[in-house]
C-alpha positions as CSV (number, residue, x, y, z in Angstrom):
1,X,75.7,107.0,101.6
2,X,73.0,107.1,104.3
3,X,75.3,105.4,107.3
4,X,78.5,107.9,107.0
5,X,77.6,109.0,111.1
6,X,77.7,105.5,112.2
7,X,80.8,104.9,109.5
8,X,82.8,107.6,110.7
9,X,82.8,106.1,114.6
10,X,84.0,102.9,113.4
11,X,87.4,104.6,113.8
12,X,87.0,105.2,117.4
13,X,86.0,101.8,117.7
14,X,88.6,100.3,115.7
15,X,91.3,102.4,118.1
16,X,89.8,101.1,121.1
17,X,90.4,97.3,119.5
18,X,94.0,98.5,119.5
19,X,94.0,99.3,123.2
20,X,92.2,96.4,124.3
21,X,94.4,93.8,122.5
22,X,97.6,95.8,123.7
23,X,96.3,95.8,127.4
24,X,95.4,92.0,126.9
25,X,98.5,91.1,125.2
26,X,100.8,92.9,128.7
27,X,98.1,92.2,131.0
28,X,99.4,89.9,133.9
29,X,96.7,90.6,136.7
30,X,92.9,89.8,136.8
31,X,90.8,93.0,137.4
32,X,87.1,93.3,137.3
33,X,85.4,94.5,134.1
34,X,84.9,97.9,135.2
35,X,88.9,98.4,135.9
36,X,89.6,96.6,132.4
37,X,87.3,99.3,130.4
38,X,89.2,101.9,132.6
39,X,92.4,101.0,131.3
40,X,91.0,100.2,127.5
41,X,89.6,104.0,127.3
42,X,92.7,105.3,129.4
43,X,95.4,103.8,127.3
44,X,93.3,104.3,123.9
45,X,92.4,108.4,125.0
46,X,95.6,109.5,123.1
47,X,95.1,107.9,120.1
48,X,91.4,108.9,119.9
49,X,92.4,112.2,120.4
50,X,94.7,112.0,117.4
51,X,92.5,110.3,115.2
52,X,89.9,113.0,115.6
53,X,92.3,115.6,114.9
54,X,92.9,113.5,111.4
55,X,89.2,113.2,111.4
56,X,88.7,117.0,111.7
57,X,91.4,117.9,109.7
58,X,90.2,116.2,106.7
59,X,86.0,116.3,107.3
60,X,86.5,112.6,107.1
61,X,82.4,112.0,108.4
62,X,81.7,113.8,104.6
63,X,82.9,110.5,103.2
64,X,84.4,108.0,105.5
65,X,85.0,105.2,103.4
66,X,87.5,107.3,100.9
67,X,91.4,105.9,101.2
68,X,92.0,110.3,102.0
69,X,89.9,109.9,105.5
70,X,91.7,106.7,106.6
71,X,94.8,108.0,106.1
72,X,94.4,110.9,107.8
73,X,92.8,109.1,110.8
74,X,95.3,106.6,111.0
75,X,98.4,109.1,110.5
76,X,96.4,111.4,113.3
77,X,96.2,108.5,115.9
78,X,99.9,107.8,115.3
79,X,101.5,111.2,115.6
80,X,99.3,113.1,118.2
81,X,98.6,109.8,120.0
82,X,102.6,109.0,120.5
83,X,103.2,112.3,121.0
84,X,100.5,112.7,123.6
85,X,101.8,109.2,125.1
86,X,105.3,110.4,125.4
87,X,104.0,113.9,127.0
88,X,102.2,112.2,129.3
89,X,102.8,108.9,130.0
90,X,106.4,108.0,129.1
91,X,108.4,107.5,126.3
92,X,107.3,104.8,124.1
93,X,110.1,102.6,123.0
94,X,110.6,102.1,119.3
95,X,108.9,98.2,119.4
96,X,105.7,100.1,120.5
97,X,105.8,102.9,117.7
98,X,106.2,100.0,115.0
99,X,103.4,97.5,116.4
100,X,101.5,100.5,117.1
101,X,101.8,101.9,113.8
102,X,101.2,98.9,111.8
103,X,98.1,97.4,114.5
104,X,96.3,101.2,113.7
105,X,96.9,101.1,109.7
106,X,95.6,97.7,110.0
107,X,92.8,98.4,111.7
108,X,91.5,102.0,110.7
109,X,92.1,100.9,106.7
110,X,91.2,97.6,107.2
111,X,87.4,98.4,108.1
112,X,87.1,100.7,105.1
113,X,88.3,98.2,102.6
114,X,86.8,95.5,103.8
115,X,83.5,97.8,103.7
116,X,84.5,98.9,100.2
117,X,84.8,95.4,99.2
118,X,81.4,94.4,100.0
119,X,79.9,97.3,98.6
120,X,81.8,96.4,95.2
121,X,80.3,92.9,95.4
122,X,76.8,94.0,96.1
123,X,76.9,96.4,93.6
124,X,78.2,94.1,90.9
125,X,75.7,91.0,91.9
126,X,72.8,94.2,91.3
127,X,73.9,94.8,88.1
128,X,73.7,90.9,87.3
129,X,70.4,90.2,88.6
130,X,69.1,93.9,86.8
């Protein structure tokens, strides 16, 4: 697969989307774009670190679409991310743990499923036209 490095970075984008959605859902005041971006990166940082731990543990860049890669990145993001958040920010409530776990699963595993589905459709069409 020729796009492996780019696909491996999609996990970072998924975590940033998670943080941006969470920030937007709980933000009460209006701030400039630089402030908002800084907040999103700050919120995402522990989860990005966790996703990196998961990715390194299974070398997800070798096969970024594999379920094994997605599960490792997801579990790393949730477990390490929550531990870092607990250590440096605050103790997250159970509701946040549940929402973050489900949201990160949808984002981190979901993009893989979508790409694999598109690849299957392309392969099927190529076989039909061959």
